[in-house]
Jmol script that loads the backbone (N, CA, C; Angstrom):
load data "model"
ATOM      1  N   UNK A   1       0.816  -1.204   0.000  1.00  0.00           N
ATOM      2  CA  UNK A   1       0.000   0.000   0.000  1.00  0.00           C
ATOM      3  C   UNK A   1       0.855   1.261   0.000  1.00  0.00           C
ATOM      4  N   UNK A   2       2.136   1.120   0.129  1.00  0.00           N
ATOM      5  CA  UNK A   2       2.967   2.318   0.169  1.00  0.00           C
ATOM      6  C   UNK A   2       3.003   3.033  -1.176  1.00  0.00           C
ATOM      7  N   UNK A   3       2.615   2.351  -2.268  1.00  0.00           N
ATOM      8  CA  UNK A   3       2.604   2.986  -3.573  1.00  0.00           C
ATOM      9  C   UNK A   3       1.516   4.036  -3.686  1.00  0.00           C
ATOM     10  N   UNK A   4       0.502   3.919  -2.877  1.00  0.00           N
ATOM     11  CA  UNK A   4      -0.625   4.847  -2.955  1.00  0.00           C
ATOM     12  C   UNK A   4      -0.547   5.952  -1.919  1.00  0.00           C
ATOM     13  N   UNK A   5       0.549   5.993  -1.177  1.00  0.00           N
ATOM     14  CA  UNK A   5       0.718   7.012  -0.155  1.00  0.00           C
ATOM     15  C   UNK A   5       1.033   8.357  -0.822  1.00  0.00           C
ATOM     16  N   UNK A   6       0.436   9.407  -0.321  1.00  0.00           N
ATOM     17  CA  UNK A   6       0.679  10.741  -0.865  1.00  0.00           C
ATOM     18  C   UNK A   6       1.977  11.306  -0.295  1.00  0.00           C
ATOM     19  N   UNK A   7       2.721  12.009  -1.139  1.00  0.00           N
ATOM     20  CA  UNK A   7       3.925  12.691  -0.667  1.00  0.00           C
ATOM     21  C   UNK A   7       3.636  14.181  -0.609  1.00  0.00           C
ATOM     22  N   UNK A   8       4.315  14.837   0.292  1.00  0.00           N
ATOM     23  CA  UNK A   8       4.061  16.258   0.464  1.00  0.00           C
ATOM     24  C   UNK A   8       4.715  17.046  -0.669  1.00  0.00           C
ATOM     25  N   UNK A   9       4.126  18.183  -1.023  1.00  0.00           N
ATOM     26  CA  UNK A   9       4.734  19.018  -2.069  1.00  0.00           C
ATOM     27  C   UNK A   9       6.124  19.511  -1.685  1.00  0.00           C
ATOM     28  N   UNK A  10       6.361  19.731  -0.403  1.00  0.00           N
ATOM     29  CA  UNK A  10       7.683  20.178   0.045  1.00  0.00           C
ATOM     30  C   UNK A  10       8.727  19.095  -0.204  1.00  0.00           C
ATOM     31  N   UNK A  11       8.365  17.856   0.047  1.00  0.00           N
ATOM     32  CA  UNK A  11       9.291  16.745  -0.176  1.00  0.00           C
ATOM     33  C   UNK A  11       9.629  16.623  -1.657  1.00  0.00           C
ATOM     34  N   UNK A  12       8.644  16.783  -2.521  1.00  0.00           N
ATOM     35  CA  UNK A  12       8.883  16.736  -3.966  1.00  0.00           C
ATOM     36  C   UNK A  12       9.794  17.876  -4.404  1.00  0.00           C
ATOM     37  N   UNK A  13       9.592  19.042  -3.809  1.00  0.00           N
ATOM     38  CA  UNK A  13      10.418  20.201  -4.148  1.00  0.00           C
ATOM     39  C   UNK A  13      11.870  19.980  -3.723  1.00  0.00           C
ATOM     40  N   UNK A  14      12.085  19.388  -2.558  1.00  0.00           N
ATOM     41  CA  UNK A  14      13.431  19.110  -2.076  1.00  0.00           C
ATOM     42  C   UNK A  14      14.117  18.097  -2.987  1.00  0.00           C
ATOM     43  N   UNK A  15      13.389  17.088  -3.418  1.00  0.00           N
ATOM     44  CA  UNK A  15      13.960  16.078  -4.316  1.00  0.00           C
ATOM     45  C   UNK A  15      14.379  16.694  -5.647  1.00  0.00           C
ATOM     46  N   UNK A  16      13.534  17.555  -6.200  1.00  0.00           N
ATOM     47  CA  UNK A  16      13.867  18.207  -7.471  1.00  0.00           C
ATOM     48  C   UNK A  16      15.073  19.129  -7.310  1.00  0.00           C
ATOM     49  N   UNK A  17      15.138  19.851  -6.212  1.00  0.00           N
ATOM     50  CA  UNK A  17      16.259  20.753  -5.961  1.00  0.00           C
ATOM     51  C   UNK A  17      17.559  20.002  -5.769  1.00  0.00           C
ATOM     52  N   UNK A  18      17.495  18.853  -5.111  1.00  0.00           N
ATOM     53  CA  UNK A  18      18.697  18.057  -4.884  1.00  0.00           C
ATOM     54  C   UNK A  18      19.212  17.484  -6.202  1.00  0.00           C
ATOM     55  N   UNK A  19      18.307  17.039  -7.067  1.00  0.00           N
ATOM     56  CA  UNK A  19      18.712  16.490  -8.362  1.00  0.00           C
ATOM     57  C   UNK A  19      19.331  17.577  -9.236  1.00  0.00           C
ATOM     58  N   UNK A  20      18.794  18.776  -9.170  1.00  0.00           N
ATOM     59  CA  UNK A  20      19.351  19.882  -9.955  1.00  0.00           C
ATOM     60  C   UNK A  20      20.728  20.282  -9.429  1.00  0.00           C
ATOM     61  N   UNK A  21      20.925  20.218  -8.145  1.00  0.00           N
ATOM     62  CA  UNK A  21      22.218  20.565  -7.555  1.00  0.00           C
ATOM     63  C   UNK A  21      23.298  19.565  -7.905  1.00  0.00           C
ATOM     64  N   UNK A  22      22.933  18.294  -7.988  1.00  0.00           N
ATOM     65  CA  UNK A  22      23.921  17.268  -8.324  1.00  0.00           C
ATOM     66  C   UNK A  22      24.373  17.389  -9.768  1.00  0.00           C
ATOM     67  N   UNK A  23      23.477  17.742 -10.666  1.00  0.00           N
ATOM     68  CA  UNK A  23      23.866  17.890 -12.064  1.00  0.00           C
ATOM     69  C   UNK A  23      24.690  19.163 -12.265  1.00  0.00           C
ATOM     70  N   UNK A  24      24.514  20.141 -11.412  1.00  0.00           N
ATOM     71  CA  UNK A  24      25.286  21.376 -11.507  1.00  0.00           C
ATOM     72  C   UNK A  24      26.726  21.226 -11.064  1.00  0.00           C
ATOM     73  N   UNK A  25      27.019  20.179 -10.312  1.00  0.00           N
ATOM     74  CA  UNK A  25      28.384  19.967  -9.842  1.00  0.00           C
ATOM     75  C   UNK A  25      29.313  19.596 -10.978  1.00  0.00           C
ATOM     76  N   UNK A  26      28.821  18.963 -12.011  1.00  0.00           N
ATOM     77  CA  UNK A  26      29.645  18.585 -13.150  1.00  0.00           C
ATOM     78  C   UNK A  26      29.693  19.702 -14.195  1.00  0.00           C
ATOM     79  N   UNK A  27      29.002  20.779 -13.954  1.00  0.00           N
ATOM     80  CA  UNK A  27      28.972  21.883 -14.900  1.00  0.00           C
ATOM     81  C   UNK A  27      30.300  22.603 -15.036  1.00  0.00           C
ATOM     82  N   UNK A  28      31.184  22.492 -14.060  1.00  0.00           N
ATOM     83  CA  UNK A  28      32.480  23.182 -14.144  1.00  0.00           C
ATOM     84  C   UNK A  28      33.332  22.592 -15.251  1.00  0.00           C
ATOM     85  N   UNK A  29      33.095  21.344 -15.633  1.00  0.00           N
ATOM     86  CA  UNK A  29      33.870  20.752 -16.720  1.00  0.00           C
ATOM     87  C   UNK A  29      33.520  21.384 -18.060  1.00  0.00           C
ATOM     88  N   UNK A  30      32.299  21.874 -18.170  1.00  0.00           N
ATOM     89  CA  UNK A  30      31.859  22.446 -19.430  1.00  0.00           C
ATOM     90  C   UNK A  30      32.340  23.880 -19.615  1.00  0.00           C
ATOM     91  N   UNK A  31      32.860  24.487 -18.587  1.00  0.00           N
ATOM     92  CA  UNK A  31      33.355  25.852 -18.665  1.00  0.00           C
ATOM     93  C   UNK A  31      34.579  25.893 -19.584  1.00  0.00           C
ATOM     94  N   UNK A  32      34.547  26.724 -20.613  1.00  0.00           N
ATOM     95  CA  UNK A  32      35.608  26.723 -21.623  1.00  0.00           C
ATOM     96  C   UNK A  32      36.944  27.205 -21.069  1.00  0.00           C
ATOM     97  N   UNK A  33      36.922  28.126 -20.128  1.00  0.00           N
ATOM     98  CA  UNK A  33      38.173  28.617 -19.548  1.00  0.00           C
ATOM     99  C   UNK A  33      38.895  27.512 -18.782  1.00  0.00           C
ATOM    100  N   UNK A  34      38.161  26.787 -18.004  1.00  0.00           N
ATOM    101  CA  UNK A  34      38.781  25.709 -17.234  1.00  0.00           C
ATOM    102  C   UNK A  34      39.202  24.567 -18.133  1.00  0.00           C
ATOM    103  N   UNK A  35      38.391  24.282 -19.125  1.00  0.00           N
ATOM    104  CA  UNK A  35      38.723  23.203 -20.047  1.00  0.00           C
ATOM    105  C   UNK A  35      39.996  23.523 -20.820  1.00  0.00           C
ATOM    106  N   UNK A  36      40.123  24.769 -21.277  1.00  0.00           N
ATOM    107  CA  UNK A  36      41.338  25.147 -21.997  1.00  0.00           C
ATOM    108  C   UNK A  36      42.554  25.128 -21.070  1.00  0.00           C
ATOM    109  N   UNK A  37      42.385  25.486 -19.820  1.00  0.00           N
ATOM    110  CA  UNK A  37      43.493  25.438 -18.863  1.00  0.00           C
ATOM    111  C   UNK A  37      43.954  24.009 -18.630  1.00  0.00           C
ATOM    112  N   UNK A  38      43.019  23.090 -18.519  1.00  0.00           N
ATOM    113  CA  UNK A  38      43.370  21.686 -18.315  1.00  0.00           C
ATOM    114  C   UNK A  38      44.098  21.137 -19.535  1.00  0.00           C
ATOM    115  N   UNK A  39      43.616  21.475 -20.727  1.00  0.00           N
ATOM    116  CA  UNK A  39      44.251  20.992 -21.960  1.00  0.00           C
ATOM    117  C   UNK A  39      45.665  21.554 -22.090  1.00  0.00           C
ATOM    118  N   UNK A  40      45.830  22.835 -21.833  1.00  0.00           N
ATOM    119  CA  UNK A  40      47.164  23.433 -21.906  1.00  0.00           C
ATOM    120  C   UNK A  40      48.111  22.835 -20.861  1.00  0.00           C
ATOM    121  N   UNK A  41      47.605  22.552 -19.690  1.00  0.00           N
ATOM    122  CA  UNK A  41      48.424  21.918 -18.663  1.00  0.00           C
ATOM    123  C   UNK A  41      48.879  20.528 -19.078  1.00  0.00           C
ATOM    124  N   UNK A  42      47.980  19.753 -19.672  1.00  0.00           N
ATOM    125  CA  UNK A  42      48.351  18.419 -20.144  1.00  0.00           C
ATOM    126  C   UNK A  42      49.374  18.483 -21.271  1.00  0.00           C
ATOM    127  N   UNK A  43      49.210  19.441 -22.187  1.00  0.00           N
ATOM    128  CA  UNK A  43      50.181  19.605 -23.277  1.00  0.00           C
ATOM    129  C   UNK A  43      51.546  19.973 -22.712  1.00  0.00           C
ATOM    130  N   UNK A  44      51.569  20.842 -21.722  1.00  0.00           N
ATOM    131  CA  UNK A  44      52.829  21.239 -21.093  1.00  0.00           C
ATOM    132  C   UNK A  44      53.522  20.036 -20.441  1.00  0.00           C
ATOM    133  N   UNK A  45      52.766  19.225 -19.743  1.00  0.00           N
ATOM    134  CA  UNK A  45      53.335  18.051 -19.087  1.00  0.00           C
ATOM    135  C   UNK A  45      53.883  17.063 -20.115  1.00  0.00           C
ATOM    136  N   UNK A  46      53.160  16.852 -21.200  1.00  0.00           N
ATOM    137  CA  UNK A  46      53.613  15.936 -22.246  1.00  0.00           C
ATOM    138  C   UNK A  46      54.890  16.456 -22.896  1.00  0.00           C
ATOM    139  N   UNK A  47      54.948  17.750 -23.158  1.00  0.00           N
ATOM    140  CA  UNK A  47      56.159  18.321 -23.746  1.00  0.00           C
ATOM    141  C   UNK A  47      57.348  18.220 -22.798  1.00  0.00           C
ATOM    142  N   UNK A  48      57.129  18.431 -21.527  1.00  0.00           N
ATOM    143  CA  UNK A  48      58.223  18.300 -20.547  1.00  0.00           C
ATOM    144  C   UNK A  48      58.744  16.872 -20.509  1.00  0.00           C
ATOM    145  N   UNK A  49      57.857  15.913 -20.559  1.00  0.00           N
ATOM    146  CA  UNK A  49      58.280  14.511 -20.555  1.00  0.00           C
ATOM    147  C   UNK A  49      59.086  14.201 -21.805  1.00  0.00           C
ATOM    148  N   UNK A  50      58.660  14.720 -22.950  1.00  0.00           N
ATOM    149  CA  UNK A  50      59.399  14.480 -24.193  1.00  0.00           C
ATOM    150  C   UNK A  50      60.797  15.100 -24.144  1.00  0.00           C
ATOM    151  N   UNK A  51      60.901  16.328 -23.673  1.00  0.00           N
ATOM    152  CA  UNK A  51      62.200  17.010 -23.599  1.00  0.00           C
ATOM    153  C   UNK A  51      63.132  16.293 -22.627  1.00  0.00           C
ATOM    154  N   UNK A  52      62.626  15.881 -21.494  1.00  0.00           N
ATOM    155  CA  UNK A  52      63.458  15.186 -20.516  1.00  0.00           C
ATOM    156  C   UNK A  52      63.854  13.791 -20.993  1.00  0.00           C
ATOM    157  N   UNK A  53      63.051  13.173 -21.819  1.00  0.00           N
ATOM    158  CA  UNK A  53      63.387  11.832 -22.294  1.00  0.00           C
ATOM    159  C   UNK A  53      64.476  11.870 -23.364  1.00  0.00           C
ATOM    160  N   UNK A  54      64.651  12.997 -24.058  1.00  0.00           N
ATOM    161  CA  UNK A  54      65.710  13.094 -25.060  1.00  0.00           C
ATOM    162  C   UNK A  54      67.096  12.915 -24.429  1.00  0.00           C
ATOM    163  N   UNK A  55      67.253  13.398 -23.202  1.00  0.00           N
ATOM    164  CA  UNK A  55      68.536  13.248 -22.520  1.00  0.00           C
ATOM    165  C   UNK A  55      68.823  11.768 -22.234  1.00  0.00           C
ATOM    166  N   UNK A  56      67.826  11.016 -21.910  1.00  0.00           N
ATOM    167  CA  UNK A  56      68.004   9.595 -21.652  1.00  0.00           C
ATOM    168  C   UNK A  56      68.275   8.828 -22.935  1.00  0.00           C
ATOM    169  N   UNK A  57      67.735   9.272 -24.050  1.00  0.00           N
ATOM    170  CA  UNK A  57      67.943   8.595 -25.328  1.00  0.00           C
ATOM    171  C   UNK A  57      69.398   8.774 -25.785  1.00  0.00           C
ATOM    172  N   UNK A  58      69.974   9.943 -25.554  1.00  0.00           N
ATOM    173  CA  UNK A  58      71.366  10.188 -25.951  1.00  0.00           C
ATOM    174  C   UNK A  58      72.347   9.286 -25.218  1.00  0.00           C
ATOM    175  N   UNK A  59      72.035   8.959 -24.000  1.00  0.00           N
ATOM    176  CA  UNK A  59      72.934   8.120 -23.210  1.00  0.00           C
ATOM    177  C   UNK A  59      72.869   6.709 -23.749  1.00  0.00           C
TER     178      UNK A  59
END
end "model"
wireframe off; spacefill off
backbone 0.3
color backbone group
């Protein structure tokens, strides 16, 4: 019989607000400034690894 139990409008509102807040937490990944910063950081790290590995190849 729990399927036929009424829920309060406040409870429904809290559930909707919580679901919207959880999806907003991943929104920072979509920000172009942060995304470009992450990509540039990864490129920098890859280039540093390549430059440092050339010294090991010469030996």
